[in-house]
C-alpha positions as CSV (number, residue, x, y, z in Angstrom):
1,M,69.2,53.0,-57.2
2,R,67.1,56.4,-56.4
3,V,64.1,55.1,-58.1
4,L,64.1,51.8,-56.1
5,L,64.3,53.7,-52.6
6,L,61.5,56.0,-53.9
7,L,59.6,52.6,-54.8
8,C,60.2,51.1,-51.3
9,G,59.2,54.3,-49.6
10,W,56.0,54.6,-51.4
11,C,55.2,50.5,-50.7
12,V,55.8,51.3,-47.0
13,F,53.7,54.2,-47.0
14,C,50.7,52.4,-48.9
15,C,51.1,49.1,-46.4
16,G,51.0,51.6,-43.6
17,E,47.7,53.0,-44.9
18,L,46.4,49.3,-45.2
19,W,47.7,48.3,-41.9
20,G,46.0,51.6,-40.5
21,Q,42.6,50.6,-41.5
22,E,43.2,47.1,-39.6
23,E,44.6,48.6,-36.5
24,S,43.8,51.7,-34.2
25,A,46.4,54.2,-33.5
26,A,47.1,52.1,-30.3
27,G,47.9,48.9,-32.2
28,V,44.7,47.3,-31.6
29,V,43.6,45.0,-34.3
30,R,40.1,46.1,-35.2
31,P,37.4,43.6,-35.4
32,N,34.2,43.7,-37.6
33,M,31.0,44.3,-35.5
34,I,27.8,43.7,-35.6
35,L,25.0,44.7,-33.1
36,F,21.9,42.7,-33.5
37,L,18.8,43.8,-31.7
38,A,15.5,42.0,-31.2
39,D,12.1,43.8,-30.5
40,D,10.2,42.9,-27.5
41,L,12.1,39.7,-26.9
42,G,11.9,38.6,-23.4
43,W,14.3,37.3,-21.2
44,G,12.8,33.8,-21.2
45,D,12.2,33.8,-24.9
46,L,15.3,31.8,-26.0
47,G,16.0,28.0,-25.6
48,C,19.4,28.9,-24.3
49,Y,17.8,31.2,-21.3
50,G,15.4,28.2,-20.5
51,H,12.2,28.2,-22.6
52,P,10.8,24.9,-22.8
53,L,9.1,25.0,-26.0
54,I,10.6,27.9,-28.4
55,R,13.0,26.6,-30.8
56,T,16.1,29.0,-31.3
57,P,18.8,26.5,-32.5
58,H,20.8,29.1,-34.4
59,L,21.0,31.4,-31.3
60,D,21.5,28.5,-28.9
61,R,24.7,27.5,-31.1
62,F,25.6,31.0,-30.9
63,A,25.7,31.2,-27.1
64,G,27.5,28.1,-26.8
65,E,30.0,29.9,-29.2
66,G,30.6,32.9,-26.9
67,L,29.2,34.3,-23.6
68,R,25.7,34.5,-22.3
69,L,24.9,37.1,-19.9
70,T,22.3,36.3,-17.4
71,S,22.1,40.0,-15.9
72,C,21.8,42.1,-19.3
73,Y,19.6,44.9,-19.2
74,A,17.9,47.3,-21.7
75,A,18.3,50.8,-21.2
76,S,14.6,51.3,-21.1
77,A,11.5,49.1,-20.8
78,V,10.2,50.8,-24.4
79,C,11.8,50.8,-27.9
80,S,13.2,54.4,-28.7
81,P,15.0,54.9,-25.4
82,S,16.8,51.6,-25.4
83,R,17.9,52.4,-29.0
84,S,19.4,55.7,-28.4
85,A,21.2,54.6,-25.4
86,L,23.0,51.7,-27.4
87,L,24.2,54.6,-29.9
88,T,25.0,57.2,-27.3
89,G,26.1,55.5,-24.2
90,R,23.8,57.8,-22.4
91,T,20.7,57.1,-20.4
92,P,17.6,58.3,-22.5
93,H,16.7,61.1,-20.6
94,R,20.1,62.5,-20.8
95,N,20.1,61.9,-24.4
96,G,16.6,63.2,-25.1
97,V,14.9,60.3,-26.1
98,Y,12.6,59.8,-23.0
99,T,9.8,57.6,-24.5
100,W,8.8,56.0,-27.4
101,I,8.6,57.9,-30.6
102,A,5.3,58.1,-32.3
103,E,5.3,59.1,-35.9
104,G,5.0,63.0,-36.5
105,A,6.5,63.6,-32.7
106,P,9.2,66.4,-32.6
107,V,11.2,64.0,-30.4
108,H,14.5,62.8,-32.1
109,L,18.0,61.8,-31.3
110,R,19.9,65.0,-31.5
111,T,23.2,65.5,-34.1
112,S,24.5,67.1,-31.0
113,E,24.8,63.6,-29.5
114,R,28.2,61.4,-30.7
115,T,27.1,58.0,-31.8
116,L,28.8,54.7,-32.2
117,P,28.7,54.7,-36.1
118,G,29.4,58.2,-36.1
119,L,32.7,57.7,-34.2
120,L,33.6,54.5,-35.7
121,R,33.1,55.8,-39.3
122,E,35.4,58.9,-38.3
123,S,37.9,56.3,-37.3
124,G,38.1,54.5,-40.6
125,Y,35.2,52.0,-40.2
126,T,32.4,51.4,-43.1
127,T,28.9,51.5,-41.5
128,C,25.4,50.1,-42.2
129,H,22.0,50.0,-40.6
130,T,19.1,47.5,-41.6
131,G,15.7,47.3,-39.8
132,K,13.7,49.3,-37.3
133,W,15.0,52.7,-36.8
134,H,12.5,54.4,-34.3
135,L,14.9,57.4,-33.4
136,N,13.0,60.2,-35.0
137,G,9.5,61.0,-35.5
138,L,9.7,62.7,-38.9
139,F,11.3,59.8,-40.5
140,N,12.9,60.3,-44.0
141,R,11.8,64.0,-43.9
142,P,14.5,67.2,-43.8
143,E,13.4,68.1,-40.3
144,H,14.8,65.5,-38.5
145,P,18.3,63.7,-38.6
146,Q,17.8,60.3,-40.6
147,P,20.5,57.5,-40.1
148,D,23.1,58.9,-42.4
149,A,23.3,62.0,-40.0
150,H,24.2,59.6,-37.1
151,G,27.0,58.0,-39.0
152,Y,25.7,55.4,-41.5
153,D,26.9,54.9,-45.1
154,W,24.0,52.8,-46.1
155,W,20.7,52.2,-44.5
156,L,17.4,50.4,-44.9
157,A,14.9,51.2,-42.2
158,T,11.4,51.9,-41.2
159,Q,10.4,54.5,-38.9
160,N,8.6,52.1,-36.2
161,N,7.0,48.9,-37.1
162,A,7.0,47.0,-40.4
163,A,3.7,48.0,-42.1
164,P,1.0,46.6,-42.4
165,S,2.6,43.7,-40.8
166,H,6.0,41.6,-40.7
167,H,4.6,40.1,-44.1
168,N,5.0,41.6,-47.2
169,P,6.0,45.3,-45.6
170,V,5.7,48.5,-47.7
171,N,7.4,51.0,-45.5
172,F,10.9,50.6,-45.8
173,V,13.3,53.4,-47.1
174,R,16.7,52.8,-48.4
175,N,18.9,55.5,-48.1
176,G,16.3,58.0,-48.4
177,V,14.4,56.6,-51.2
178,P,11.1,54.7,-50.3
179,V,11.2,51.0,-51.2
180,G,7.6,50.4,-51.8
181,G,6.3,46.9,-51.5
182,M,8.6,43.8,-50.6
183,E,7.8,40.3,-50.4
184,G,8.6,38.4,-47.5
185,Y,9.1,38.6,-43.8
186,S,10.6,41.6,-42.0
187,A,13.4,39.9,-40.2
188,L,14.4,37.8,-43.1
189,L,14.3,41.0,-45.3
190,T,16.3,43.1,-42.8
191,V,19.0,40.6,-42.6
192,D,19.0,39.8,-46.5
193,E,19.6,43.5,-46.8
194,A,22.6,43.1,-44.6
195,V,24.0,40.3,-46.2
196,R,23.8,42.0,-49.7
197,W,25.6,45.0,-48.0
198,L,28.3,42.5,-46.7
199,Q,28.4,41.0,-50.1
200,R,28.3,43.7,-52.6
201,E,28.3,47.2,-51.2
202,R,30.6,47.4,-48.5
203,D,34.2,48.8,-48.7
204,R,36.3,45.8,-48.2
205,S,39.5,47.7,-47.4
206,R,38.0,48.5,-44.0
207,P,36.7,47.1,-41.2
208,F,32.6,47.2,-40.8
209,F,30.1,48.2,-38.2
210,L,26.7,46.7,-39.0
211,T,23.5,47.1,-36.7
212,V,20.5,44.8,-37.6
213,W,17.5,45.9,-35.9
214,T,14.5,43.6,-36.4
215,H,10.9,44.1,-36.0
216,E,10.3,40.7,-34.5
217,P,8.5,39.6,-32.2
218,H,6.9,43.1,-31.7
219,Y,3.1,42.9,-32.8
220,P,1.6,43.2,-35.4
221,I,3.6,39.8,-35.9
222,S,3.4,37.7,-38.9
223,A,5.0,34.1,-39.2
224,A,5.7,32.0,-42.1
225,P,3.3,28.7,-42.1
226,E,6.5,26.7,-42.1
227,Y,7.4,28.0,-38.6
228,Q,4.1,27.9,-37.4
229,Q,3.8,24.1,-38.3
230,M,6.7,23.5,-35.9
231,Y,4.1,24.4,-32.8
232,P,1.1,21.7,-33.4
233,E,0.7,21.2,-29.8
234,L,-0.2,25.2,-29.1
235,E,-3.9,25.5,-29.7
236,D,-3.7,29.1,-29.0
237,P,-3.1,30.9,-32.2
238,V,-1.5,34.1,-30.6
239,Q,0.7,32.0,-28.7
240,R,1.6,29.6,-31.9
241,E,2.4,32.6,-34.0
242,H,4.7,34.6,-31.2
243,H,6.8,31.3,-30.9
244,A,6.9,30.9,-34.6
245,N,7.8,34.4,-34.9
246,V,10.8,33.9,-32.5
247,T,12.0,30.9,-34.4
248,Q,11.7,33.0,-37.6
249,L,13.9,35.7,-36.1
250,D,16.4,32.9,-35.0
251,A,16.4,31.5,-38.6
252,A,17.0,35.0,-39.7
253,F,19.9,35.4,-37.5
254,G,21.4,32.0,-38.7
255,R,21.2,33.3,-42.2
256,L,23.4,36.3,-41.1
257,M,25.9,34.2,-39.4
258,K,26.2,31.8,-42.4
259,A,27.1,35.0,-44.3
260,L,29.8,35.6,-42.1
261,D,31.0,32.0,-42.5
262,D,30.5,32.4,-46.5
263,E,32.6,35.3,-46.6
264,Q,35.4,34.0,-44.2
265,L,34.6,36.8,-41.5
266,T,33.5,34.9,-38.6
267,D,36.8,35.0,-36.9
268,Q,37.3,38.6,-37.4
269,T,33.9,39.8,-36.2
270,L,32.6,40.8,-32.8
271,V,28.7,39.9,-32.7
272,V,26.4,41.2,-29.9
273,F,22.7,39.9,-29.7
274,T,20.2,41.5,-27.4
275,S,16.7,43.0,-27.3
276,D,15.3,46.6,-26.5
277,N,12.9,45.7,-23.8
278,G,11.1,42.9,-22.2
279,P,7.9,40.9,-23.8
280,E,4.6,42.3,-24.6
281,G,1.3,41.4,-23.4
282,D,-0.1,40.3,-20.0
283,G,-2.6,37.9,-21.0
284,V,-5.7,40.2,-19.7
285,K,-5.7,43.5,-21.2
286,T,-3.6,42.7,-24.1
287,P,-2.6,38.9,-25.5
288,G,0.2,37.4,-23.6
289,R,3.1,36.5,-25.9
290,G,6.7,36.4,-24.6
291,S,8.2,35.2,-21.7
292,T,9.9,36.9,-18.9
293,G,11.5,33.9,-17.6
294,G,9.5,34.0,-14.1
295,L,10.4,37.7,-13.5
296,R,8.1,40.4,-12.6
297,G,6.5,42.8,-15.0
298,R,6.7,43.1,-18.6
299,K,7.2,45.6,-21.2
300,R,6.8,49.3,-19.9
301,H,7.6,48.1,-16.5
302,L,10.7,48.9,-14.7
303,Y,10.5,45.4,-12.6
304,E,13.0,42.9,-14.0
305,G,10.6,41.5,-16.4
306,G,10.6,44.8,-18.4
307,I,14.1,45.6,-18.7
308,R,16.0,42.2,-18.5
309,V,16.7,41.0,-21.8
310,P,18.8,38.2,-23.5
311,G,22.6,39.3,-23.9
312,L,24.8,37.2,-26.1
313,V,28.5,38.3,-27.2
314,R,30.9,36.1,-29.6
315,W,34.4,37.1,-30.6
316,P,36.3,34.4,-31.5
317,G,39.8,34.0,-30.0
318,R,38.7,36.9,-27.3
319,V,35.8,35.7,-25.7
320,T,35.8,32.1,-24.2
321,A,33.1,29.9,-25.9
322,G,30.4,28.5,-23.6
323,T,30.8,30.9,-20.6
324,V,28.4,32.7,-18.5
325,S,28.5,35.9,-16.4
326,A,26.1,37.3,-13.9
327,V,27.8,40.6,-13.9
328,P,25.2,43.2,-14.8
329,V,25.4,44.9,-18.2
330,I,23.1,47.5,-19.5
331,G,22.5,48.7,-23.3
332,S,24.4,52.2,-22.8
333,D,27.6,49.9,-22.0
334,F,27.9,48.7,-25.6
335,F,28.7,52.2,-26.6
336,A,31.9,52.4,-24.7
337,T,32.6,48.5,-25.0
338,L,32.5,48.6,-28.8
339,L,34.5,51.7,-29.0
340,A,37.3,50.0,-27.0
341,A,37.1,46.8,-28.8
342,A,38.0,49.2,-32.0
343,G,40.7,51.2,-30.3
344,V,38.6,54.6,-30.3
345,R,38.2,56.6,-27.5
346,V,35.3,57.7,-26.1
347,P,34.1,61.4,-25.9
348,N,35.5,63.3,-23.0
349,D,33.1,66.5,-23.5
350,R,30.1,64.7,-21.9
351,V,28.5,62.7,-19.4
352,L,28.6,58.8,-20.2
353,D,26.4,56.8,-18.3
354,G,27.6,53.4,-19.7
355,V,31.0,51.9,-19.4
356,N,33.4,49.6,-20.9
357,V,32.7,46.3,-20.1
358,L,35.0,44.6,-22.4
359,P,37.3,43.0,-19.6
360,V,34.2,41.0,-18.3
361,L,33.2,39.9,-21.8
362,T,36.8,38.6,-22.5
363,G,37.3,37.0,-18.7
364,T,39.9,39.4,-17.8
365,A,38.0,40.8,-15.1
366,T,35.0,39.6,-13.0
367,A,33.4,43.0,-12.0
368,V,32.8,46.4,-13.4
369,E,33.6,49.8,-12.0
370,R,30.7,52.4,-12.6
371,Q,30.7,56.0,-11.5
372,R,27.0,55.7,-11.6
373,P,24.7,52.9,-11.0
374,L,22.5,51.7,-13.5
375,Y,19.6,53.8,-13.9
376,W,16.1,53.9,-15.7
377,R,13.4,56.3,-16.0
378,L,10.4,55.9,-17.7
379,L,7.3,58.1,-17.0
380,M,4.8,56.0,-18.9
381,A,5.6,53.1,-17.0
382,P,2.6,51.9,-15.2
383,Q,3.8,51.8,-11.5
384,M,7.3,52.8,-10.4
385,K,8.8,55.3,-13.0
386,S,12.4,55.4,-12.0
387,A,14.8,52.8,-10.9
388,L,18.4,51.9,-10.2
389,R,20.8,48.8,-9.5
390,D,23.7,49.0,-7.5
391,G,25.4,45.7,-6.6
392,D,22.5,43.1,-5.7
393,W,20.1,46.0,-4.6
394,K,17.7,47.7,-6.6
395,L,15.4,50.7,-5.7
396,L,12.3,51.5,-7.7
397,A,10.4,55.0,-7.1
398,D,7.2,56.6,-8.5
399,E,7.5,60.0,-10.6
400,R,7.8,62.2,-7.9
401,L,10.4,60.1,-5.8
402,E,8.1,59.7,-3.0
403,V,7.2,56.2,-2.9
404,F,10.0,53.4,-3.0
405,E,10.3,49.7,-3.1
406,L,13.9,48.1,-2.3
407,Y,14.9,44.5,-3.5
408,N,17.9,42.4,-3.1
409,L,18.0,40.6,-6.6
410,R,20.7,38.0,-5.6
411,E,18.0,36.5,-3.1
412,D,14.8,37.7,-4.8
413,E,15.2,38.4,-8.5
414,R,11.6,37.9,-8.9
415,E,11.0,41.2,-6.6
416,T,8.5,39.9,-4.3
417,T,9.7,41.0,-0.9
418,D,10.3,45.0,-0.4
419,L,13.1,45.7,2.2
420,R,12.9,49.4,2.8
421,D,11.8,48.7,6.5
422,R,14.5,46.1,7.1
423,E,17.4,47.7,5.3
424,P,17.0,51.4,6.3
425,E,20.7,52.3,5.7
426,T,20.7,50.5,2.3
427,F,17.4,52.3,1.5
428,E,18.6,55.9,2.6
429,R,21.8,55.5,0.4
430,L,20.1,54.2,-2.7
431,K,17.5,57.0,-2.2
432,Q,19.8,59.6,-2.2
433,A,21.7,58.3,-5.2
434,L,18.4,58.3,-7.1
435,T,17.5,61.7,-6.3
436,A,20.8,63.0,-7.3
437,L,21.3,61.2,-10.4
438,T,17.6,62.3,-11.5
439,A,18.6,65.9,-10.8
440,E,21.7,65.6,-13.0
441,V,20.1,64.2,-15.8
442,D,17.2,66.4,-15.7
443,V,19.4,69.4,-15.7
444,E,21.4,68.0,-19.0
445,G,18.7,66.5,-21.1
446,P,16.2,68.5,-23.2
447,D,12.8,69.5,-21.8
448,W,10.8,67.3,-24.5
449,W,9.6,65.1,-21.4
450,K,8.3,68.4,-19.4
451,T,6.2,69.4,-22.3
452,L,4.8,66.4,-24.0
453,S,3.0,63.2,-23.3
454,P,4.9,60.4,-22.0
455,N,3.3,58.0,-24.5
456,G,4.8,58.6,-27.9
457,G,5.7,62.3,-27.1
458,N,3.3,63.5,-29.9
459,Q,0.6,65.1,-27.7
460,P,1.0,67.8,-25.1
461,K,1.6,66.5,-21.9
462,A,-1.7,66.3,-19.8
463,K,-2.5,68.7,-17.1
464,Q,-2.4,67.6,-13.4
465,E,-5.7,67.9,-11.5
466,P,-5.0,70.3,-8.7
467,G,-4.7,69.0,-5.3
468,V,-3.3,65.7,-6.7
469,K,0.2,64.2,-6.6
470,K,0.8,62.6,-10.1
471,G,2.1,59.1,-9.7
472,K,1.7,58.6,-6.1
473,Q,-1.7,56.8,-6.0
474,R,-0.9,55.0,-9.0
475,A,2.4,53.6,-7.5
476,K,0.4,52.3,-4.2
477,Q,-1.5,50.1,-6.5
478,P,-0.8,46.6,-6.9
479,A,2.2,46.1,-9.3
480,A,0.3,43.6,-11.9
481,A,1.2,43.8,-15.3
482,G,-1.1,45.0,-17.8
483,T,-2.5,48.3,-15.9
484,E,-0.4,50.5,-18.6
485,Q,-1.7,52.5,-21.5
486,R,-0.8,50.6,-24.9
487,G,0.9,52.3,-27.4
488,E,2.9,51.4,-30.8
489,Q,6.4,51.1,-29.2
């Protein structure tokens, strides 16, 4: 009898351990989670966002199975800062990744930041990253933290772009070991690694967190002939390959979703799909590629076309299929949101800019309460270099916070009519908010942005000419896309 009681007690203990891997301390059933990030995918580049030509059947189906966000924002208008905000919940200038990170630059995501994969791993998740990393300048070198230092058990990544192109890349590194030449196309290779990890490498006794960050449709793009042949009506080879590249990205996403089905993981997995910034190219200085859906500006701009991106969320049984939300959501929100889904508390020892939007995603709330408005700052932006959105209102400013533009996005989402003079009270309120928030962020963030170039962070900052107020003249220029300095973001 004594032995039987001991055995029963041991079984209860073991079951408790197993259950603890599926439920948080608060009793929340913990989902698997995937954060899928495209690169330079515009707000209007998917069929489910209205593109008339690009074929994205898998993402369109996925949108119908969950929630489509119509006011989803990247945390920056270029690559690295957006990624840093996704993982930390903090606006880029606050966490230090103030611009895209060139190879060799000293800028990196510091280990003092508490990251989404790190917190989830501490709480019992197994974690994996595949694809573009772009959160350090000294990639796969001991001087900078690599993905494992930020909470990943397994990783296959590149510093920035797949090189020499998306086809047959040679610069992937797996868990610190260079892979060498790989045959195939980057998005599919990135997803194949994620699928292999799901099927062979992960600890199946624990929930998983997986980030899949493709290089597509960032240049230098390359799309398989089978996808290019789907667009015979396009005479422009640049547009044809871009559209094919997005369809190739869609196929890769579909392959990952099929793997969830095959592993019987779909019903237990929360999946987020989004992009790091708006589309590249203006058709004048650089070849036009992606679509902003008619929004003003493109990549590197803080107008809507540079920061508003696709946002799709599926969580069977929690997120209602076929729903649409216009509530503004920014990339930094996914930090607190995914932690909430996992029943993990957010850090209370630092300022977080993102908030938990899970009630909006699951339909139990129709608004988000924020202590701080949505905020952007990008010193390499061609015109306005700071912006905030508060409700329907958006204020943009030059670097010195001297030149401003005010728009009502509900009535004017293309930002054509500056309302500063017509709405003086709103303008003054938002001006004060932007000024205060910028000062707050400047105090907390590292000073890389003060000493290094805004374009890549790998050169000293250019000295300002005497008597010239930097940014003021540029801010007065017409805000046409394409006047920016081009870089490998």
